[in-house]
C-alpha positions as CSV (number, residue, x, y, z in Angstrom):
1,M,72.4,120.0,85.0
2,D,76.1,120.3,84.0
3,P,78.0,117.1,84.8
4,A,80.8,119.1,86.4
5,V,78.3,120.7,88.8
6,I,76.7,117.4,89.6
7,T,80.2,115.9,90.3
8,L,81.1,118.9,92.5
9,L,77.9,118.4,94.6
10,I,78.5,114.7,95.0
11,L,82.2,115.3,95.9
12,I,81.1,117.9,98.6
13,G,78.6,115.4,99.9
14,C,81.2,112.7,100.2
15,I,83.6,115.0,101.9
16,V,80.9,115.9,104.5
17,L,80.4,112.2,105.1
18,F,84.2,111.6,105.4
19,L,84.5,114.5,107.9
20,T,81.5,113.6,110.1
21,G,81.9,109.8,110.0
22,W,78.1,109.4,109.7
23,F,78.7,106.7,107.1
24,P,81.8,104.4,107.0
25,S,84.5,105.9,104.8
26,A,84.8,102.9,102.6
27,A,81.1,102.8,102.0
28,T,81.1,106.6,101.3
29,A,83.7,106.2,98.6
30,V,81.6,103.5,96.9
31,L,78.5,105.6,97.3
32,G,80.2,108.4,95.4
33,C,80.9,105.9,92.5
34,V,77.3,104.7,92.5
35,L,76.0,108.3,92.3
36,F,78.4,109.1,89.5
37,V,76.9,106.2,87.5
38,L,73.2,106.9,88.4
39,T,73.6,110.6,87.4
40,G,75.4,109.8,84.2
41,V,78.7,111.6,85.2
42,C,80.6,108.5,84.0
43,S,80.1,104.9,83.0
44,F,80.0,102.0,85.4
45,S,83.4,100.7,84.1
46,K,85.0,104.1,84.7
47,A,83.5,104.7,88.1
48,F,84.5,101.2,89.4
49,S,87.8,101.0,87.6
50,G,89.6,101.4,90.9
51,F,88.7,97.8,91.9
52,S,91.0,96.5,89.1
53,S,93.5,99.3,89.4
54,S,97.2,98.5,89.7
55,T,97.4,100.7,92.8
56,T,94.7,98.6,94.6
57,I,96.4,95.4,93.6
58,M,99.8,96.7,94.8
59,V,98.3,97.6,98.2
60,A,96.7,94.2,98.5
61,G,100.0,92.5,97.8
62,M,101.9,94.6,100.2
63,L,99.3,93.9,103.0
64,V,100.0,90.2,102.5
65,I,103.7,90.8,102.7
66,G,103.3,92.9,105.8
67,D,101.3,90.1,107.5
68,A,104.0,87.6,106.5
69,M,106.7,89.9,108.1
70,F,104.9,89.4,111.4
71,Q,103.8,85.8,111.1
72,S,107.3,84.7,110.1
73,G,108.8,86.4,113.1
74,L,111.1,88.6,111.0
75,A,109.6,91.8,112.4
76,S,110.0,90.6,116.0
77,T,113.6,89.5,115.4
78,L,114.4,93.0,114.2
79,S,112.6,94.6,117.2
80,R,114.8,92.6,119.6
81,I,117.8,94.6,118.3
82,I,116.2,97.7,119.8
83,I,116.1,96.2,123.2
84,R,119.8,95.2,123.1
85,V,121.0,98.5,121.6
86,G,118.9,100.8,123.7
87,A,119.1,99.1,127.1
88,N,119.3,101.7,129.9
89,S,119.8,104.6,127.5
90,E,116.8,106.7,126.4
91,R,118.8,108.5,123.7
92,R,120.2,105.3,122.3
93,F,116.7,103.7,122.4
94,L,115.2,106.7,120.6
95,T,117.8,106.6,117.9
96,A,117.5,102.9,117.2
97,G,113.7,102.8,117.7
98,I,113.0,105.7,115.4
99,L,115.2,104.4,112.6
100,L,113.9,100.8,112.8
101,S,110.3,101.8,113.0
102,A,110.8,104.1,110.0
103,V,112.4,101.4,107.9
104,L,109.7,98.8,108.8
105,S,106.9,101.3,108.2
106,A,108.1,102.1,104.7
107,F,106.8,98.7,103.7
108,M,104.4,97.6,106.4
109,A,101.2,99.0,108.1
110,N,102.1,101.9,110.4
111,M,99.6,100.9,113.1
112,A,101.0,97.4,113.3
113,I,104.5,98.7,113.7
114,I,103.4,101.2,116.4
115,A,101.6,98.5,118.3
116,M,104.7,96.3,118.2
117,F,106.9,99.2,119.5
118,L,104.4,100.1,122.2
119,A,104.9,96.6,123.5
120,I,108.7,97.0,123.3
121,V,108.6,100.4,125.1
122,N,106.4,99.0,127.8
123,T,108.8,96.0,128.3
124,V,111.9,98.2,128.4
125,C,110.4,100.7,130.8
126,R,109.2,98.0,133.2
127,G,112.7,96.5,133.2
128,S,114.7,99.6,133.8
129,E,114.3,102.6,136.1
130,H,116.3,104.7,133.7
131,M,113.7,104.4,130.9
132,H,110.4,106.4,131.0
133,L,107.3,105.9,128.9
134,K,106.5,109.5,128.1
135,R,110.0,110.2,126.8
136,L,109.9,107.2,124.4
137,C,106.4,106.4,123.2
138,M,105.5,109.4,121.1
139,P,108.9,109.8,119.2
140,V,109.0,106.1,118.3
141,A,105.4,106.2,117.0
142,M,106.2,109.4,115.1
143,G,109.2,107.6,113.6
144,A,106.9,105.1,112.1
145,M,104.9,107.9,110.5
146,F,108.0,109.4,109.0
147,G,109.0,106.1,107.6
148,G,105.6,105.7,106.1
149,V,106.1,108.8,103.9
150,C,109.3,107.3,102.4
151,T,107.6,105.0,99.9
152,L,104.4,104.9,97.9
153,M,103.1,101.9,99.8
154,G,104.1,103.3,103.3
155,S,100.7,104.8,104.2
156,T,97.2,105.6,102.8
157,P,97.6,109.4,102.0
158,Q,100.2,108.5,99.3
159,L,97.6,106.2,97.8
160,Q,95.0,109.0,97.9
161,V,97.5,111.3,96.1
162,Q,98.1,108.6,93.5
163,N,94.3,108.3,93.0
164,L,93.9,112.0,92.4
165,L,97.0,112.2,90.1
166,E,95.8,109.3,88.0
167,G,92.2,110.3,87.9
168,T,92.6,114.0,87.2
169,C,96.0,114.4,85.5
170,G,96.7,110.9,84.1
171,M,100.0,110.9,86.0
172,S,101.4,108.7,88.8
173,L,104.3,108.4,91.2
174,R,106.7,105.5,91.4
175,P,107.2,103.6,94.6
176,F,110.4,105.4,95.6
177,D,109.7,108.9,94.3
178,Y,108.8,109.7,97.9
179,T,112.1,108.4,99.3
180,P,114.6,111.3,98.8
181,V,112.6,114.0,100.6
182,G,111.1,111.4,103.0
183,V,114.6,110.3,104.1
184,I,115.6,114.0,104.6
185,L,112.5,114.6,106.7
186,T,113.1,111.5,108.8
187,L,116.7,112.4,109.5
188,A,115.6,116.0,110.3
189,F,113.1,114.5,112.8
190,L,115.8,112.4,114.4
191,A,117.9,115.5,114.9
192,Y,114.9,117.5,116.2
193,V,114.2,114.7,118.8
194,H,117.8,114.8,120.1
195,L,118.2,118.6,120.0
196,F,114.8,119.8,121.1
197,W,112.1,117.1,121.8
198,Y,114.1,115.0,124.3
199,P,115.6,117.9,126.3
200,L,112.1,119.4,126.5
201,S,110.5,116.1,127.5
202,R,112.9,115.9,130.5
203,K,111.6,119.2,131.7
204,L,108.0,118.4,131.1
205,W,108.2,114.9,132.6
206,A,111.1,115.1,135.0
207,D,110.0,112.0,136.9
208,G,109.0,110.2,133.7
209,G,105.4,111.3,133.9
210,S,102.3,109.5,135.1
211,G,98.8,108.6,134.1
212,A,99.7,105.8,131.7
213,D,97.0,103.2,130.9
214,Q,99.1,100.3,132.1
215,E,96.4,97.8,131.4
216,Q,96.2,98.8,127.8
217,L,100.0,98.8,127.4
218,D,100.1,95.3,129.0
219,S,97.5,94.2,126.4
220,Y,99.8,95.3,123.6
221,T,102.7,93.4,125.2
222,A,100.6,90.3,125.6
223,R,99.4,90.5,122.0
224,Q,103.0,90.8,120.8
225,A,104.1,87.9,122.9
226,A,101.3,85.8,121.4
227,I,102.5,86.8,117.8
228,D,106.1,85.9,118.7
229,S,105.0,82.6,120.2
230,A,103.0,81.7,117.1
231,A,105.9,82.6,114.8
232,G,108.4,80.7,116.9
233,T,111.4,82.1,118.7
234,G,114.0,79.5,118.0
235,G,114.9,76.4,116.0
236,R,116.3,75.9,112.6
237,A,112.9,75.9,110.9
238,H,111.9,79.2,112.3
239,A,115.3,80.8,111.5
240,D,115.0,79.5,107.9
241,K,111.5,81.1,107.6
242,R,112.8,84.5,108.7
243,I,115.7,84.2,106.2
244,I,113.3,83.3,103.4
245,M,111.0,86.3,104.4
246,A,114.0,88.7,104.3
247,A,114.9,87.3,100.9
248,I,111.4,87.8,99.6
249,M,111.3,91.4,100.9
250,A,114.7,92.1,99.3
251,L,113.4,90.7,96.0
252,V,110.3,92.9,96.0
253,I,112.4,96.0,96.7
254,V,114.8,95.1,93.9
255,L,111.8,94.7,91.5
256,F,110.4,98.1,92.7
257,I,113.7,99.8,92.0
258,T,114.6,98.1,88.7
259,E,111.1,98.3,87.3
260,L,111.6,94.9,85.7
261,V,107.9,94.4,86.3
262,S,105.1,96.8,87.3
263,T,104.8,97.7,91.0
264,A,101.5,95.8,91.2
265,M,103.2,92.6,89.7
266,A,106.1,93.0,92.1
267,A,103.8,93.1,95.1
268,V,101.7,90.2,93.9
269,I,104.9,88.1,93.2
270,G,106.1,88.8,96.7
271,A,102.7,88.0,98.2
272,L,102.5,84.6,96.4
273,L,106.0,83.7,97.5
274,C,105.1,84.4,101.1
275,L,102.2,81.9,100.8
276,V,104.3,79.3,98.8
277,F,107.1,79.3,101.5
278,R,104.6,79.3,104.4
279,C,105.7,82.7,105.7
280,T,102.0,83.3,106.3
281,T,98.8,81.5,105.7
282,E,95.6,82.1,103.7
283,R,93.6,82.2,107.0
284,S,96.0,84.8,108.5
285,V,95.8,86.9,105.4
286,L,92.0,86.9,105.3
287,K,91.8,87.6,109.0
288,N,94.3,90.5,109.0
289,M,93.7,92.1,105.6
290,D,92.5,95.7,106.0
291,W,89.5,95.4,103.7
292,A,88.3,98.9,104.6
293,V,91.5,100.4,103.2
294,L,91.3,98.5,99.9
295,I,87.6,99.3,99.4
296,R,88.1,103.0,100.3
297,L,91.1,103.2,98.0
298,A,89.3,101.6,95.0
299,G,86.2,103.9,95.6
300,C,88.4,107.0,95.8
301,L,90.0,106.1,92.5
302,G,86.5,106.1,91.0
303,L,85.8,109.6,92.6
304,A,89.0,110.9,91.0
305,A,88.0,109.4,87.6
306,G,84.7,111.1,87.8
307,I,86.3,114.5,88.6
308,G,88.5,114.3,85.5
309,E,85.8,112.8,83.3
310,S,83.2,115.5,84.1
311,G,85.4,118.5,83.9
312,C,84.8,119.3,87.6
313,D,88.5,120.0,87.9
314,E,88.2,122.9,85.5
315,L,85.2,124.2,87.3
316,I,87.1,124.2,90.6
317,A,90.2,125.9,88.9
318,N,88.1,128.6,87.4
319,G,86.4,129.4,90.7
320,L,89.8,129.6,92.5
321,I,91.4,131.8,89.9
322,A,88.4,134.1,90.0
323,F,88.9,134.3,93.8
324,L,92.8,134.4,94.0
325,G,93.6,136.0,90.7
326,S,95.6,134.5,87.7
327,E,99.1,135.3,89.0
328,I,99.9,132.6,91.4
329,H,103.6,131.7,92.1
330,P,104.1,128.0,92.3
331,M,106.2,128.2,95.5
332,A,103.5,130.2,97.2
333,L,101.0,127.6,96.1
334,L,103.2,124.7,97.3
335,V,103.8,126.3,100.7
336,S,100.2,127.1,101.2
337,A,99.2,123.6,100.2
338,A,101.7,121.9,102.6
339,L,100.8,124.3,105.5
340,L,97.0,123.8,104.9
341,S,97.5,120.0,104.8
342,V,99.3,120.1,108.2
343,V,96.6,122.3,109.8
344,V,93.7,120.3,108.4
345,S,95.2,116.9,109.2
346,N,95.6,117.8,112.9
347,F,91.8,117.6,113.2
348,I,90.5,115.2,110.6
349,S,91.7,112.0,108.8
350,N,94.8,112.6,106.8
351,S,93.3,110.8,103.8
352,T,90.3,113.1,103.9
353,A,92.7,116.1,104.2
354,V,94.4,115.0,101.0
355,I,91.1,115.0,99.1
356,I,90.1,118.4,100.5
357,V,93.4,120.2,99.8
358,L,94.8,118.4,96.8
359,T,91.7,118.4,94.6
360,P,91.6,122.2,94.1
361,V,95.4,122.4,94.0
362,L,95.6,119.9,91.1
363,A,92.8,121.8,89.3
364,L,94.9,125.0,89.6
365,C,98.1,123.2,88.4
366,S,96.3,122.0,85.3
367,H,95.0,125.5,84.5
368,M,98.3,127.2,85.3
369,G,100.6,124.7,83.6
370,F,102.4,123.6,86.7
371,S,103.6,120.0,87.2
372,P,101.2,118.4,89.6
373,I,103.9,116.0,91.1
374,P,105.6,118.4,93.6
375,F,102.2,119.6,94.9
376,G,101.0,116.0,95.4
377,L,104.2,115.3,97.3
378,A,103.9,118.4,99.4
379,V,100.3,117.7,100.4
380,C,101.2,114.1,101.2
381,Y,104.1,115.0,103.5
382,G,102.0,117.7,105.2
383,A,98.9,115.4,105.7
384,N,101.0,112.5,107.0
385,L,103.2,114.4,109.3
386,A,100.7,116.3,111.5
387,F,101.4,115.7,115.2
388,A,100.2,118.9,117.0
389,T,97.1,117.2,118.3
390,P,96.3,113.6,119.2
391,L,93.4,113.9,116.7
392,A,95.8,114.0,113.8
393,N,95.6,110.3,113.1
394,A,95.0,107.0,114.8
395,Q,98.7,106.3,114.9
396,I,99.6,109.3,117.0
397,G,96.4,109.2,119.0
398,V,97.1,105.7,120.3
399,T,100.2,107.1,122.2
400,M,97.8,108.8,124.6
401,I,97.9,105.5,126.6
402,A,101.3,106.6,127.8
403,G,99.6,109.3,129.8
404,Y,100.1,112.3,127.5
405,Q,97.6,115.2,127.7
406,F,96.1,116.9,124.7
407,Q,98.2,120.0,125.0
408,D,101.4,118.0,125.3
409,Y,101.3,117.2,121.6
410,F,101.2,120.9,120.7
411,K,104.0,121.9,123.1
412,V,106.6,119.4,121.8
413,N,105.6,119.2,118.1
414,V,104.4,122.6,116.9
415,L,108.0,123.7,115.9
416,L,108.4,120.3,114.1
417,E,105.3,121.1,112.0
418,L,106.9,124.4,110.8
419,L,110.2,122.6,110.1
420,I,108.3,120.0,108.0
421,V,106.7,122.7,105.9
422,L,110.0,124.5,105.5
423,L,112.0,121.4,104.5
424,T,109.2,120.4,102.1
425,A,109.3,123.7,100.4
426,I,113.1,123.6,100.0
427,F,113.6,120.0,98.9
428,V,110.5,118.9,96.9
429,P,111.1,121.4,94.1
430,L,114.8,120.4,94.0
431,F,113.8,116.8,93.1
432,F,110.6,117.6,91.2
433,P,110.6,121.0,89.4
434,F,107.4,123.0,89.0
435,S,107.6,123.0,85.2
436,A,105.2,120.6,83.6
């Protein structure tokens, strides 16, 4: 059988497993690599090259740095600014909370940031009758998701895009290629919250709403208090540790921007410095490292390599052209890809949505002579920023503990989804032209 057909069948099987959850997603990615080797689609070294990939190493380094941000107390110190700035004013709290959660999530795990802010929101709302859970929880959590799309290391869909670009096109994105459009989208979201989301929330939940899972919220607060206590809240030594952590983070960002070393090396240098200066410990790193993300990432790199190696991308492109015709305008393709990503990601994992949508789009780009970069970015923004259902991702789903109903997400966010697609279509081609 043609290797391209074998690859396509294996890819379809993996997507089914990703969608159904019958098999852990990390194990599914590795299973695909194993099948590629057993069927002769590609060699062992090619199929498992993702485990030594610079992208995988970079993510591992950034996970260590993210853990150090919490263990050193730097993240908690920054979060206390929100409590001071937003006290007794929901609008001020939303502005400060969205901006800080976005900045932190650009370099740290989104879920960890959201958990921290859920604890902050719970504390603030318990301490003031002017602050209400339902008006604050969802926008602050969404702010973390917007911040996550501002850098390569901000969330997993970017890494999935990187996998597919490297494996099928031999191209990659730099850490801050996502930043210009990501910042525009984040600022547009902040404006949307003040002009539409917050006024609507006051009508929907005039009394602040009810039905919150207070026990679960209190558990987030207790967990954050334990982290703060372990990191230390005062004293010269603890202050010095936070200053050192801030300096390490600044160094890593400078290395990313200047490209004096590769992104993977910059992340590893930062991770080692965190350990050298005791901003975190080996035990903490091993306990908190998201091994499933690393293994799934490495496995998906192997899947992408197999797609390119076998010619499966050409097979997919030819099938789409036969169905859609050979005259496809790049803007129409970009808008369709972004819109489809948003729709699909509202019901399945955003990383899986990237694989489903971007694989055929990249195949078309290669065949039509379009640059794959703008399409990778558009799919990433669409997949990351889906908020019309609580099924969209775990980060938005966790906000249901504030008492939101399923339909609430659609009511307050459906216009935002359309705005995201519109702004993506306008600004992505301005920074990254369609021409290859």
